[in-house]
N, C-alpha and C positions, 0 to 999 in steps of 0.2 A: 504493502499499499503506500501510495506516497500523494504529497501535496495536492500533486495535478488533481488526483483521484477524489479527495475533498474538496475543491473549489468547483471541480463539476460538478459535483453533488450539491452542494450546497446553491451553484445557481439556477440546479434543477428543481429542487425541493423547495423554491424563495417564488420562483416561476413559474411553478407547478405545470411545466410545458416544456416540452427537449426543445420543441424549433424556437421558443423567444431564446429558450436557457442558450443554445447552439449562436445565435445572434449575437449574446452578450459577450460570447466568449471568441466570439470570432475563429468558430471551430465548424466541420461538417460536422451535420448529425446522426448519420451512422456513425463517425468516430465516439460521439458523443455514448449514444446507446451502447454501443460497447463497452467502452470507460465504464460505463456506470454496471453492465451487466459483469465485468470483470472483477470493479469493486461486493459488489453483492455476491458475487463465489468467492471471494476470498473472507469475505464474511462469514458465511454459511444461512442466511438469509435472508429475504426480499427486502429492500427497502424503499420499495414504490410499486404502489397498485397503476396497473398502466392498461391501455386500450386505446383505441383508434383517435377518443377523442379528449379521454381525463387522461391527468394525472394525479395520483394521491399517493403519501407518504402512513409506509404501516406504522403501526405500533413501534416494530424495531426503527425505520426508518424518522420516529419523529425525536427518537432519544437519540442515535446518533446527529442527527441537525446539528440538537444544544453541542453535543461534545465534538464535531468538529470544529464548528462555530469558535470554538474556545481555542482548538490548537491552530487554527487558521493565526486568530490574536495575537493569538503566542509565538509564532512563526514570525509574524510578521515585527512585534516587538525585538524580537533576537535581530533580526535583518536589521532593524533601527539603532541599537545597543551597538552591534558587530562594525557597523557603516560607521557611527559615529570614532566609534576608539579606533578605528582602520585609516582615520583622517585625522586624527589626532585634535577633536571635538571634545578631549575629557575639560579643556579649560574654556567649555564655553554653558552660562546657565542664561537656561532660555525662562523667562515667565511670561506668564499668560493674565491677563486682566482685564475688571470693569473700569469703567471709568472712572468709577469712587477712586480705586485704588491710585490711580494715576494723578488724583488730586491733592488726596490730602496720606499717601501711605509714602508716593516713592520720592518725596523730597527729606522725607528723615532717615529713608535707608537705600539710596543706588550709590549718596555720595559714602558710605559706611564701605558698601561694596567696594567700589571702587577704588578705596584707599587702602583697603585692607587685601583686596585682589587684582592687583592691577594687571596682571596679565590674562584677565577672564574675559572672557567675548559676552556680554548681556544684552543677551536678546527681548527685544520685549513685542508681545504680540496682543491684540486686544483682540479676545475672544470672550463671547457671552460665558453665560454659568454653564450651559449645559455642554460648550462646547469645551472648558476649559476639563468638566470632567469623563468625556473620551480624550485626552489630550493627556491628561495625569496616565489616566487609567493602561492606556498605550504608549506609556512612554517619550511622547513627544516632547512633551513641557517639563521641566523641571519645579516649579511652584507655579501655585498660581494665588489669586485674589477673588475671590467671588461669594456670590449671596450663597446661604444656606438651601437645603441640607446636604450635608458631606455623609453619604454612608455606606461608600465601599470601605470596606476592612483592609484592603494595602493601603488605603491613604490616611496618612493621619493629619490634623485639622485640628483650628483652634478659631474663638472668635477674637477680632482683631479691635472691631472696631463698633460702635453701638450709634447709628447714625439719625440724627432727627426726622420727622418726616415733616416736607412743607407741599404745600402748594403752588402750582407754576396757571400763569393765565396771561390773558392776551393784555398789556399793555392798555386795550381802553374797555377793558373789561368792568362792571359797575362798584366789584366787592374789590377792586385794585387800593380804593382808597381806604379803607379800613387796616388797621397795623396787625390785626391778626383777622384771619376769616374760620365761620367755623364751617365743618362740611356744611349741613343743610341747607348755608345759603346757595352753595355751588351746585342744588340739587337740579335743578331745572340746565344745568350748560351742559351741552356734551361730554362724556367722558372719553379720556385715551389713557391707553396703557400699555405698557411694555409685555408681548405675548409673553405666557407662563410657561412658555418650555426656556426661554431666555431668561427669566428674572428671578429663576428660584421662587425662592417662598415669598418676596417682597409683594408677589398677587394677593398670598395671602395673608399678608400681617395688614392690606388695605383693607381688602374683604372684610376681617375682622373688624376694622376701624369704623365703618359703614353700620357695621351688623347692630356695631354697641352703641354709634349714633343714629339708631333706627333710618336711616338713608339708603336708599335707590341711587347707586347709580345711574346713571346714563349712559351705558356703554358702547359708542357707536364704530369703536373701531382699535385694533389691536396694532401697533410696529414692533416691528425685530431690534431696533435700537433705539439707543437712546438719539440721537442724530434725527431720527426720523419725527422720534417724538416730541424733539424742540421744532423743530422745522413748523411742523403741526398746529403748536399750543400757535408760534409764533403768526402766524395764518389767521392764528384768531377759530381753527378749526373746530378746538376746545379746552379742555384746560386738563391737568395732570396733578398726580400725588405724587411726588419723587423725592429718596433722602436729599437732605441738604446741601451735599457737594453740589449740586447744580447752583443754588446760587452763586457760586464763583466761576461758575461758568458765564463769559459774555453772548447774550442773543439778543439783539434788536427785538422789540417789541415785547417783551418776555418780562410779567414782573412775580419773585418771590414771595410767600406771606407766609406766617406761623398755622399752623394748625391751632384755631382757637380750643381749651381744653388741655387735660391731660395729654402732654407728651407721648409719642408715638413714636417706637425707634424702628428701625432696620439693621439687622446684625450683619456686618463685612466679612468673610472669613477668609484664612488661608490655613492654604494646604498644600501636601507635598506627600511623593510618595513613601512609605515608610521603611521599604530597600537603596532609596537611594542614598547612598555615602558622600556624594558631595560636600566638600567646606565648606562650599559657598553656600549651600541647603542650610547648613547646621549651623550658619553663622548669621543666615538671613532671620531663620526661627529664633535664638539669640538676641538678636535685635530688636526683634518683635514682641517678644518677652519683655524687654528694656522696656518701650516703650510704652505696653500697656502697663507695666507698673509708677511711668515718672509720668509720662507724658498724654495719654490721651483720656 
C-alpha cells in the first residue's frame, strides 16, 4: 500500500464518483478503478459499493476514510518539516495573527524577538482563527494569535488579552453624539458581523450580550474579514460590534462608542504546538506571560 492508493481512495470517497475523482486527480478512470481494486485486495475487504450509477462507502470504507485522511495529513506535515530542515528553515519563526494582535501585542513582542534572535527570520501571516487552527495543526505556522476556543490536545494555548467590546457606526448615525450607546438604541439599525467560521467565539459573545439586553439584532450580512466589515460600516450599510482595538484603526466615516452597561469582553489567545521546540517559541511564551503579569 502506497500513499497514492490513499489519495485515490479519498478522492473517490469524497466525490462518490470515479469519473469526478479521475478528473480531479487527472488520471484515467480505468487506472483509478484498478488502483482501488488493488487497495481493496490488499486490505481484504470491499471499501466501496458501486454499480453503474452510484458509489457509496461500505462500513469498512467509512473507517478507512478517516484513517487515510489522518495518514495523508501526517505525511504532508512530515514533508513540510523535512523541507524546512533541508532549506535551513530552522531559523524561521512563522506567526499567524488576527488584527487585534497586530495592534496590541506585536509592539511589545517583536522588538524582544528581534533583539534576542537577530538571525531569525520572522514571517507574519494575517489569518482567520479557523485558518490558524489548520495551520497550527499542519505545522505551517509556529505560533498563532487567535480567538477562542482552542480544543486541539496537540496545541498549547493561553488567554493573553481581554478586550472590551465597542460599537462601530457610521459617522452620521444619530447615536454617534452619545458618549456611550446601549445596544437597544441600535435595534433598528442593520447589523454586520464577521462570519462565525472566522471569528472564533466572538459571535457567541455578541449573541449572549444581545440576549442579556433582550435585543434582537437585525443581522443583514456576514463578512469574511475586518477590512470588509469596516468598509461596509463606513458606507453606511449598518453597524457592528467589535473588540476595542478597532478604535486604533484609522477609517473614514466611522465612529466607535463604548457599550452602555456592564463591560463585555472578548478574549484573545496565543497558541502553539506542544511539540514545537524552537527557542523562539519558548521566548515568545515567556514574554507573553510577563506581559500578563505586568502590562496587560
